[in-house]
C-alpha positions as CSV (number, residue, x, y, z in Angstrom):
1,M,-42.2,174.7,-18.6
2,R,-45.6,174.6,-20.3
3,T,-48.7,175.0,-18.1
4,T,-52.3,174.1,-19.2
5,L,-55.1,175.9,-17.3
6,L,-58.3,174.0,-16.9
7,A,-61.4,176.3,-16.5
8,L,-64.3,174.7,-14.8
9,I,-67.5,176.5,-15.8
10,T,-70.7,175.7,-13.9
11,H,-73.9,175.9,-16.0
12,Y,-76.9,175.7,-13.7
13,I,-80.4,175.2,-15.0
14,F,-83.7,175.5,-13.2
15,S,-87.4,176.0,-13.9
16,L,-89.9,178.0,-11.9
17,N,-93.4,177.2,-13.0
18,K,-96.3,179.6,-12.4
19,S,-97.6,179.1,-8.9
20,Q,-100.7,177.1,-8.6
21,K,-103.6,178.0,-6.3
22,V,-103.5,176.8,-2.7
23,N,-106.2,174.1,-2.3
24,I,-108.1,174.6,1.0
25,L,-110.8,172.4,2.4
26,N,-113.0,173.5,5.3
27,I,-114.5,170.5,7.1
28,Y,-117.3,171.6,9.4
29,E,-120.2,170.0,11.3
30,N,-122.7,172.6,12.5
31,Q,-121.5,176.0,11.3
32,E,-119.5,176.7,8.2
33,L,-118.3,180.0,9.6
34,N,-118.7,182.7,6.9
35,N,-115.5,184.4,7.9
36,F,-113.6,181.8,5.9
37,N,-115.8,182.3,2.9
38,Y,-115.0,186.0,2.9
39,L,-111.3,185.3,3.2
40,F,-110.7,182.5,0.8
41,K,-113.6,182.2,-1.6
42,D,-113.5,183.8,-5.2
43,T,-109.8,184.8,-5.1
44,S,-107.1,184.1,-7.6
45,M,-104.8,182.6,-4.9
46,F,-107.0,179.8,-3.5
47,N,-109.2,176.9,-4.5
48,Y,-111.5,177.0,-1.5
49,S,-114.1,174.3,-0.8
50,T,-116.3,173.3,2.1
51,T,-117.9,170.0,3.1
52,N,-120.0,168.8,6.0
53,I,-118.4,166.0,7.9
54,S,-121.3,163.8,7.1
55,N,-120.8,164.3,3.3
56,I,-117.1,164.2,3.2
57,Q,-115.3,162.4,0.3
58,Y,-112.1,161.2,1.9
59,S,-110.2,160.8,-1.4
60,N,-110.5,164.5,-2.0
61,I,-108.5,165.3,1.1
62,S,-105.3,163.9,-0.6
63,Y,-105.3,166.9,-2.9
64,Q,-105.5,169.6,-0.3
65,D,-102.7,171.9,0.8
66,F,-104.5,173.3,3.9
67,V,-107.3,171.6,5.8
68,L,-109.5,173.3,8.4
69,L,-111.0,170.9,11.0
70,N,-113.7,173.5,11.8
71,E,-115.4,172.5,15.1
72,I,-116.2,168.9,14.2
73,Q,-117.3,166.6,17.0
74,S,-114.9,163.7,16.4
75,V,-112.2,162.2,14.1
76,S,-113.1,158.9,12.5
77,E,-110.5,156.3,11.6
78,A,-110.9,157.0,7.9
79,L,-110.5,160.8,8.4
80,E,-107.5,160.2,10.7
81,K,-105.8,158.1,8.0
82,Y,-106.2,160.8,5.3
83,L,-105.2,163.6,7.6
84,I,-101.9,161.8,8.6
85,Q,-101.3,161.1,4.9
86,I,-101.5,164.8,3.9
87,L,-99.2,165.8,6.8
88,Q,-96.7,163.3,5.5
89,K,-96.8,164.9,2.1
90,G,-96.3,168.4,3.4
91,S,-99.8,169.9,3.8
92,S,-101.0,171.8,6.8
93,I,-103.9,171.3,9.2
94,C,-105.6,173.7,11.6
95,L,-107.7,172.3,14.4
96,I,-110.5,174.5,15.8
97,P,-112.3,172.6,18.7
98,S,-116.0,172.8,19.2
99,K,-117.7,173.6,22.5
100,D,-118.9,170.0,23.0
101,F,-116.6,167.8,21.0
102,Q,-115.6,164.3,22.0
103,L,-112.5,165.1,24.2
104,E,-111.2,161.6,24.4
105,N,-111.5,160.9,20.7
106,F,-109.6,164.1,19.8
107,N,-106.9,163.5,22.4
108,D,-106.3,160.0,21.0
109,F,-105.7,161.6,17.6
110,L,-103.5,164.3,19.0
111,K,-101.3,161.8,20.9
112,K,-100.5,160.0,17.6
113,L,-99.1,163.3,16.3
114,D,-97.2,164.2,19.5
115,V,-99.5,167.2,20.0
116,N,-100.5,168.6,23.4
117,T,-103.9,167.3,24.4
118,F,-107.0,169.2,25.8
119,K,-107.9,169.1,29.4
120,T,-110.9,170.8,31.1
121,T,-112.9,173.8,30.0
122,D,-112.2,177.2,31.3
123,T,-115.0,179.9,31.4
124,N,-112.8,182.7,32.8
125,T,-112.3,185.7,30.6
126,Y,-108.7,186.3,29.2
127,I,-107.1,188.8,27.0
128,I,-105.1,187.3,24.1
129,E,-102.2,189.7,24.5
130,N,-99.0,187.6,24.0
131,I,-98.2,187.6,20.3
132,N,-95.2,185.8,18.8
133,Y,-94.2,188.6,16.4
134,L,-91.2,186.5,15.1
135,H,-93.4,183.6,14.0
136,P,-93.8,183.3,10.1
137,L,-97.5,184.0,10.5
138,Y,-96.8,187.5,11.8
139,S,-93.2,188.3,10.9
140,N,-94.2,190.7,8.2
141,V,-97.5,191.9,9.6
142,F,-96.8,194.4,12.3
143,D,-95.2,197.8,11.8
144,G,-95.2,200.4,14.5
145,D,-96.0,200.6,18.2
146,F,-97.4,197.3,19.6
147,K,-98.9,199.2,22.6
148,E,-101.7,200.5,20.4
149,I,-103.0,197.0,19.6
150,K,-106.5,196.3,20.9
151,Y,-106.3,192.6,21.9
152,P,-109.0,190.0,21.4
153,K,-110.8,188.3,24.3
154,V,-111.9,184.8,25.0
155,S,-114.2,183.6,27.8
156,F,-114.5,180.0,26.8
157,S,-111.4,177.8,26.2
158,Y,-109.8,174.5,26.9
159,S,-106.7,174.2,29.1
160,I,-103.8,172.4,27.5
161,N,-101.6,169.6,28.7
162,N,-98.0,170.9,28.1
163,N,-96.4,167.5,27.5
164,N,-95.0,168.2,24.1
165,I,-92.9,171.0,22.6
166,S,-95.0,173.5,20.8
167,N,-94.4,176.9,19.1
168,K,-96.7,179.3,20.8
169,I,-98.2,181.9,18.4
170,L,-100.9,183.5,20.5
171,S,-101.2,183.2,24.3
172,Q,-103.7,184.3,26.9
173,F,-103.0,186.5,29.8
174,N,-102.6,183.4,32.0
175,N,-99.9,182.2,29.6
176,Q,-102.2,179.4,28.3
177,E,-101.8,178.7,24.6
178,F,-104.6,180.1,22.5
179,L,-102.9,179.2,19.1
180,S,-99.9,176.9,18.8
181,Q,-98.0,175.3,16.0
182,Y,-96.5,171.8,16.0
183,N,-94.1,170.1,13.6
184,C,-95.8,166.9,12.5
185,F,-93.9,164.9,9.8
186,N,-92.2,168.2,8.9
187,S,-95.6,169.8,8.3
188,N,-97.5,172.5,10.2
189,F,-100.3,171.4,12.6
190,Y,-102.1,174.4,14.2
191,V,-104.3,174.1,17.2
192,F,-106.7,176.6,18.8
193,N,-107.8,176.2,22.4
194,S,-111.2,177.8,21.8
195,P,-114.1,177.5,19.3
196,L,-114.1,180.5,17.0
197,S,-117.8,180.5,16.3
198,H,-118.7,180.8,20.0
199,D,-120.2,184.1,21.1
200,K,-117.6,184.3,23.9
201,N,-114.7,184.5,21.5
202,N,-114.3,187.6,19.4
203,F,-111.1,186.5,17.5
204,R,-113.0,186.0,14.2
205,Y,-113.9,189.7,14.3
206,H,-110.5,190.9,15.2
207,A,-107.9,192.2,12.8
208,L,-105.6,189.3,13.7
209,F,-108.0,186.8,12.0
210,V,-107.1,187.7,8.4
211,P,-103.3,187.6,8.6
212,T,-103.4,184.5,10.8
213,F,-105.4,182.3,8.4
214,L,-104.1,183.9,5.3
215,N,-100.5,183.1,6.2
216,M,-101.5,179.6,7.4
217,A,-102.8,178.9,3.9
218,L,-99.8,180.5,2.1
219,E,-97.3,178.7,4.3
220,S,-99.0,175.4,3.4
221,K,-98.1,175.5,-0.2
222,K,-94.9,173.5,-0.9
223,I,-92.9,174.4,-3.9
224,N,-91.5,171.5,-5.9
225,R,-87.7,171.4,-6.4
226,L,-86.5,173.7,-9.2
227,Y,-84.5,171.0,-11.0
228,S,-83.6,167.3,-11.1
229,V,-80.2,165.8,-11.0
230,I,-79.3,163.3,-13.8
231,N,-78.5,159.8,-12.5
232,K,-79.4,160.8,-9.0
233,D,-83.1,161.8,-8.8
234,K,-85.2,158.9,-9.9
235,Y,-88.3,161.0,-10.5
236,F,-89.7,164.6,-10.7
237,V,-92.9,165.7,-9.1
238,S,-95.9,167.6,-10.5
239,N,-98.7,169.1,-8.3
240,K,-101.2,168.7,-11.1
241,K,-104.0,166.2,-10.6
242,L,-103.2,163.8,-13.4
243,T,-104.4,160.3,-14.3
244,N,-102.5,157.2,-15.3
245,D,-101.8,157.8,-19.0
246,T,-99.0,158.3,-21.5
247,Y,-96.9,161.4,-21.1
248,H,-93.8,162.7,-22.9
249,V,-90.7,164.6,-21.7
250,I,-89.4,166.4,-24.7
251,N,-86.6,168.8,-25.6
252,D,-85.0,169.7,-28.9
253,K,-83.1,166.4,-29.2
254,S,-85.0,163.8,-27.3
255,D,-88.5,162.5,-26.5
256,I,-88.9,160.0,-23.7
257,I,-91.9,158.4,-22.1
258,P,-91.7,158.4,-18.3
259,T,-93.4,156.0,-15.9
260,F,-96.3,157.7,-14.2
261,K,-97.4,157.1,-10.5
262,S,-99.9,159.0,-8.3
263,L,-99.0,159.3,-4.6
264,N,-100.6,161.4,-1.9
265,G,-102.3,163.7,-4.4
266,K,-99.1,164.3,-6.4
267,S,-98.0,163.0,-9.8
268,L,-94.6,161.3,-9.9
269,F,-92.8,160.8,-13.2
270,F,-89.9,158.3,-13.2
271,T,-87.4,159.0,-16.0
272,N,-85.6,155.6,-15.7
273,N,-82.2,157.2,-16.5
274,Q,-83.4,158.0,-20.0
275,I,-82.3,161.6,-19.7
276,T,-78.5,162.0,-20.0
277,K,-78.1,165.6,-21.2
278,A,-78.6,168.6,-18.9
279,G,-81.1,171.2,-20.2
280,F,-84.7,172.4,-20.3
281,Y,-87.4,169.9,-21.0
282,K,-91.2,170.1,-21.3
283,L,-93.8,167.7,-19.9
284,F,-96.4,167.0,-22.7
285,Y,-99.8,165.3,-22.6
286,K,-101.6,165.0,-25.9
287,N,-99.6,167.9,-27.5
288,K,-100.3,170.2,-24.6
289,I,-97.5,171.5,-22.4
290,L,-98.2,170.8,-18.7
291,E,-95.0,171.9,-17.1
292,N,-91.4,173.0,-17.7
293,I,-88.7,170.8,-16.2
294,S,-85.0,171.3,-15.7
295,F,-82.2,168.7,-15.4
296,N,-78.6,169.3,-14.2
297,Y,-75.5,167.2,-14.0
298,N,-74.5,166.1,-10.6
299,M,-72.4,169.1,-9.4
300,R,-70.6,166.9,-6.9
301,E,-68.6,165.4,-9.8
302,G,-67.1,168.8,-10.5
303,S,-66.3,169.7,-6.9
304,T,-62.7,170.1,-6.0
305,Q,-61.0,168.9,-2.8
306,F,-57.6,170.0,-1.5
307,Y,-55.0,168.3,0.7
308,S,-53.2,170.4,3.3
309,K,-49.4,170.6,3.3
310,K,-49.3,168.4,6.4
311,M,-51.4,165.7,4.7
312,I,-49.3,165.8,1.6
313,N,-46.1,165.4,3.6
314,S,-47.6,162.4,5.4
315,I,-48.5,160.8,2.1
316,I,-45.0,161.3,0.7
317,S,-43.3,160.0,3.8
318,N,-45.5,156.9,3.9
319,N,-44.8,156.1,0.3
320,N,-41.1,156.9,0.4
321,K,-41.3,158.9,-2.8
322,N,-38.5,161.1,-4.0
323,I,-40.7,164.2,-3.8
324,S,-40.4,167.5,-2.1
325,I,-42.9,170.3,-1.6
326,L,-42.1,173.8,-2.9
327,D,-43.0,176.9,-1.0
328,L,-45.3,179.3,-2.8
329,N,-42.6,181.8,-3.7
330,I,-42.4,182.7,-7.4
331,K,-38.6,183.6,-7.4
332,K,-37.7,180.4,-5.6
333,I,-39.9,178.3,-7.8
334,N,-38.3,179.8,-10.9
335,N,-34.8,179.0,-9.6
336,I,-35.8,175.5,-8.7
337,I,-37.4,174.9,-12.0
338,S,-34.4,176.3,-13.8
339,N,-32.0,174.1,-11.8
340,E,-34.1,171.0,-12.4
341,S,-34.2,171.6,-16.2
342,E,-30.7,173.0,-16.9
343,G,-28.7,171.7,-13.9
344,K,-26.7,173.8,-11.5
345,Q,-24.3,176.1,-13.3
346,Y,-20.8,176.6,-11.8
347,W,-19.1,178.7,-14.5
348,K,-19.4,181.9,-12.5
349,L,-17.7,180.2,-9.5
350,C,-15.0,178.8,-11.7
351,L,-14.3,182.1,-13.3
352,L,-14.0,183.8,-9.9
353,L,-11.6,181.1,-8.7
354,C,-9.5,181.4,-11.9
355,L,-9.1,185.2,-11.4
356,F,-8.3,184.6,-7.7
357,F,-5.6,182.1,-8.4
358,F,-4.2,184.2,-11.2
359,A,-3.9,187.2,-8.9
360,L,-2.4,185.0,-6.2
361,E,0.2,183.7,-8.6
362,M,1.2,187.2,-9.8
363,L,1.5,188.2,-6.1
364,I,3.8,185.2,-5.3
365,I,6.1,185.9,-8.3
366,K,6.4,189.6,-7.4
367,I,7.4,188.7,-3.8
368,I,10.0,186.2,-5.0
369,K,11.6,188.7,-7.3
């Protein structure tokens, strides 16, 4: 019996491009808050920019990974539109209320995002002592005895309507949320309950300020998928800000021109099923390499599925086939295969019977004599 073994080897290809900077936009009204400048400006990790709400260029919002709504008075319809768009594409937003903002205007905006709304102001003094150490913002920040932490204080805040599910990050002594995180369109929406520039809030001077906003910004950067699947993924995505022009996707054996489309600050390249071979490719523009891209075959085509013994018996019985299932015993299998190929051999039995009858005949003759 000749057996052919088929070896399935999975060759997996992916590209990891050098991380781009996190684009951060600080939208303010009265005070820019220099603490953010010290944290984000002139670093290799961030593209940090600020704009007064009166001078904002709405189209620029589409290219941001993290937007700070820094104590603005209200949210216009145009601003609301662009904020929802960047949430839908995966960017993050942090809302810091002002002392005298338009409460009804902001609450209307928050209701559209299923975020808890603001109620009345509270001028009592509270210690911000409840920290969610397991939250991604702080999971790798603290090491040691938490009892030694000197907690920040707040003496002006807004009470919150707890109508929607939130992930509390920092809470006051009265269990009121100081900083919460919401999942809006699978993106992070952070809300403070107190203005950070106010003299009755010392959070911006506290050690928690740096890891809080630093990790907010880092968590906002979404990494594009590491590879595309041939005949499944219609396009691949680039975070680069590109214009509608002619681009090439090239490897050693092919050169295709994808269809370009810009959507929510990202560049989409449709390959139109022109790529048929798995491998590494490069995205070119005017002889300049923009990104490395990888394509893989659909791994589902090579996946194996197995029937149970019960299922196989059911299939055989339903189709009335002359088929039987062998137990996984090597000796039994060898015997069955030998019998099937050579037939059952009775010569040993015949020889024994001949010897038996010969002995029986000799015994009968001896008795008669």
